[in-house]
C-alpha positions in Angstrom: 11.0 -2.9 13.3 12.7 -6.1 15.1 10.4 -9.1 15.4 10.2 -11.0 18.6 8.5 -14.2 17.6 7.4 -16.5 20.3 7.2 -20.3 19.0 4.5 -22.7 20.4 5.9 -26.3 20.5 4.9 -30.1 21.0 6.3 -32.3 23.6 9.2 -33.3 21.4 10.0 -29.4 21.2 9.0 -29.2 17.2 7.7 -25.7 16.2 4.2 -25.7 15.4 3.1 -22.2 15.5 4.2 -18.9 15.8 2.8 -16.1 17.8 3.5 -12.2 17.3 2.0 -9.1 18.9 -0.6 -7.2 16.9 1.8 -4.7 16.1 4.3 -7.0 14.7 1.4 -8.8 12.7 0.1 -5.6 11.5 3.4 -4.1 10.7 4.0 -7.4 8.5 0.8 -7.2 6.6 1.5 -3.7 5.7 4.9 -4.7 4.4 3.4 -7.3 2.2 0.6 -5.0 1.0 3.4 -2.5 0.0 5.8 -5.2 -1.6 2.2 -6.3 -3.7 1.4 -2.7 -4.8 4.8 -2.6 -6.0 5.2 -5.8 -7.9 1.8 -4.8 -9.6 3.0 -1.0 -10.6 6.2 -3.0 -12.2 4.1 -5.3 -14.2 1.7 -2.8 -15.3 4.5 -0.4 -16.2 6.3 -3.2 -18.1 3.4 -4.0 -20.3 3.8 -2.6 -23.5 0.0 -3.1 -24.2 -0.8 -1.1 -21.2 -1.3 2.8 -22.0 -0.6 4.8 -18.8 0.1 8.2 -18.3 1.7 10.1 -14.9 -1.6 11.8 -13.3 0.5 15.1 -13.7 0.5 14.9 -17.6 -3.2 13.8 -17.4 -4.1 16.8 -15.5 -2.0 19.1 -17.8 -3.5 17.7 -20.9 -7.0 17.6 -20.0 -6.9 21.0 -18.0 -8.3 20.0 -15.0 -7.6 21.3 -11.7 -7.9 19.9 -8.4 -8.3 21.4 -5.0 -7.8 19.2 -1.9 -8.6 20.6 1.6 -8.0 18.8 5.3 -10.6 20.0 7.4 -10.2 18.1 10.9 -11.0 14.6 10.2 -13.4 15.7 7.0 -11.6 15.2 3.7 -13.2 17.5 1.0 -11.8 17.5 -2.7 -13.4 19.4 -5.4 -12.6 19.1 -9.1 -13.1 22.0 -11.5 -12.4 22.6 -15.3 -10.1 25.8 -16.1 
């Protein structure tokens, strides 16, 4: 996405504030949140004290079967033991 910021300046022409469209603002917030999520994932993954396991492996070991259905706007999930 290309950002088109508009600057608010004082009487001397110094930039004092920035205006963005709501769409641009939401895009920036989403990008920042995604970067934060990736950084947190990398930190946890690098931490040797953390004991994590990919979801698919956990489900295989615990013999859980997850059914997920999407019906219109209603999200329904069910978990059953094999």
